[in-house]
C-alpha positions as CSV (number, residue, x, y, z in Angstrom):
1,M,77.4,152.1,106.7
2,I,78.2,154.9,109.0
3,E,75.6,158.1,109.1
4,T,75.7,161.7,110.0
5,A,73.3,164.7,110.2
6,R,74.2,165.4,106.2
7,L,76.2,162.6,104.8
8,L,76.3,158.8,104.4
9,I,79.5,157.1,104.1
10,R,80.0,153.2,103.1
11,P,82.6,151.0,101.2
12,L,83.2,152.0,97.8
13,T,82.2,149.5,95.0
14,P,83.5,149.5,91.3
15,P,80.6,150.8,89.9
16,D,81.2,154.1,92.0
17,A,84.5,154.7,89.9
18,E,82.6,157.2,87.4
19,E,81.5,159.7,90.4
20,L,85.0,158.8,92.4
21,F,87.3,159.6,89.3
22,P,86.8,163.6,89.2
23,V,87.4,163.6,93.1
24,W,90.7,161.7,93.0
25,A,91.7,163.3,89.6
26,D,91.6,166.6,91.1
27,P,95.1,168.0,91.9
28,G,93.9,169.8,94.6
29,N,93.3,166.6,96.7
30,E,96.2,165.9,98.3
31,R,95.9,162.0,98.4
32,F,98.0,161.5,95.8
33,G,100.6,163.8,96.7
34,F,103.0,161.1,98.6
35,G,104.7,159.5,94.8
36,M,101.5,159.0,93.9
37,D,100.0,160.0,90.8
38,P,96.5,160.7,90.5
39,P,94.4,158.1,88.5
40,A,94.4,158.8,84.8
41,S,91.1,157.2,83.9
42,V,88.1,155.6,85.5
43,D,89.3,152.4,84.3
44,E,92.0,153.1,86.8
45,V,90.2,154.0,89.5
46,R,87.8,150.7,89.3
47,A,90.7,148.4,89.4
48,W,91.5,150.5,92.8
49,L,88.6,150.1,94.0
50,E,88.6,146.2,93.2
51,R,91.7,146.0,95.8
52,G,90.1,147.9,98.2
53,A,89.9,151.7,98.8
54,P,88.3,153.9,101.8
55,W,84.9,154.4,102.1
56,G,83.1,157.1,99.7
57,V,80.8,159.9,101.5
58,W,77.3,160.6,99.9
59,E,75.7,163.9,101.0
60,R,72.1,162.8,102.3
61,D,70.3,165.5,100.4
62,S,71.2,165.2,97.0
63,G,72.3,161.2,97.0
64,E,75.6,162.2,95.3
65,L,79.0,161.5,95.9
66,V,81.0,164.1,97.5
67,G,84.8,162.0,98.7
68,D,85.8,159.7,100.4
69,C,86.9,158.8,103.8
70,G,87.9,156.2,106.2
71,L,90.7,153.9,107.8
72,F,92.7,151.7,106.3
73,V,96.0,150.3,107.8
74,N,99.0,152.0,106.4
75,D,102.7,150.9,105.2
76,E,103.8,151.1,108.9
77,G,100.9,148.9,110.2
78,E,99.1,151.5,111.7
79,H,95.4,152.7,111.0
80,E,95.1,155.9,109.5
81,L,92.9,158.4,108.2
82,A,92.2,159.5,105.2
83,Y,90.0,161.7,103.1
84,G,89.7,163.6,99.9
85,F,86.1,165.5,98.9
86,R,85.3,167.0,95.7
87,R,86.7,170.7,95.1
88,D,82.7,172.4,94.8
89,R,82.3,170.9,98.2
90,W,84.8,172.6,100.3
91,G,84.3,174.9,103.0
92,R,81.3,173.1,104.3
93,G,82.6,171.0,106.8
94,Y,82.2,167.8,105.2
95,A,85.9,166.4,105.7
96,T,85.6,167.3,109.5
97,E,82.0,166.0,109.8
98,A,82.7,162.7,107.9
99,A,86.4,162.7,109.3
100,A,84.5,162.9,112.8
101,A,82.4,160.0,112.4
102,C,85.5,157.6,110.6
103,V,87.3,158.1,114.1
104,R,84.4,157.6,116.4
105,H,83.8,154.6,114.5
106,G,87.7,153.2,114.8
107,F,87.9,154.1,118.3
108,E,83.9,152.7,119.8
109,V,83.2,150.0,117.2
110,L,86.9,148.9,116.1
111,G,88.0,149.3,119.5
112,L,91.1,151.1,117.9
113,E,93.7,152.5,120.7
114,R,95.3,155.0,118.2
115,I,94.9,156.6,115.0
116,V,97.4,158.6,112.5
117,A,96.7,160.8,109.8
118,D,99.4,162.5,107.5
119,I,99.7,165.4,105.6
120,H,101.9,167.4,102.9
121,P,103.7,170.7,104.8
122,E,102.3,172.2,101.4
123,G,99.4,170.7,100.8
124,H,95.5,171.7,101.1
125,P,95.5,174.4,104.3
126,A,92.3,173.2,105.9
127,S,93.5,169.6,106.7
128,P,95.8,170.8,109.9
129,R,92.8,172.8,110.9
130,I,90.6,169.6,110.6
131,L,92.5,167.4,112.6
132,A,92.8,170.2,115.0
133,R,89.4,170.0,115.4
134,L,89.2,166.6,116.0
135,G,92.0,166.5,118.7
136,F,94.9,165.2,116.8
137,R,98.3,166.2,117.6
138,R,100.9,166.5,115.5
139,L,103.5,163.9,116.2
140,R,106.5,163.9,113.8
141,E,107.8,164.9,110.5
142,D,108.6,162.2,107.9
143,R,110.1,162.5,104.6
144,D,107.6,164.7,102.5
145,K,104.9,164.3,105.4
146,V,103.6,165.5,108.7
147,V,102.3,162.5,110.9
148,Y,99.4,163.7,113.8
149,V,98.2,161.2,116.0
150,L,94.9,160.3,118.0
151,T,94.9,157.9,120.7
152,G,91.5,156.6,122.2
153,S,91.3,158.7,125.4
154,G,91.3,162.0,122.6
155,A,88.5,160.5,121.0
156,P,86.3,163.5,119.7
157,P,83.4,163.2,122.0
158,P,80.0,161.4,120.6
159,G,78.3,163.7,118.1
160,T,81.6,166.6,117.8
161,P,81.3,167.8,115.5
162,A,79.0,165.5,113.3
163,T,76.3,168.2,113.6
164,P,78.8,171.1,112.9
């Protein structure tokens, strides 16, 4: 489990599918902008979670699941940062806080040397700003996405911005 000032981040499990469905079914969640359709049902989310998934993000105060964030190994064999949050929690800095904690975990605990992230160019306008705050730099345009990279030497300093 990863803890920040306002969030708890832990692996998602199949029982979390009902709470996660509205997050992943929201068309504003650009996670599904790369040729993958959003889930059509809670059962579909549950099946995905049974095969493994990013970690869930819960608000400390309310105990509610507000999104997902984590690192995974992408098709190119690189460790990639991905996140998505409930629309009613946008603008609170949760994506930056959770992503910073996951990036620190990747470098400090997992010993990674490099983390990538990608966004759809017409996706959520906050994503490039979030990645910039974390120190990611634009690496390349790749088909229908823009790829960013962060190396261990560019990792966010401890405490940044987990307490926005």
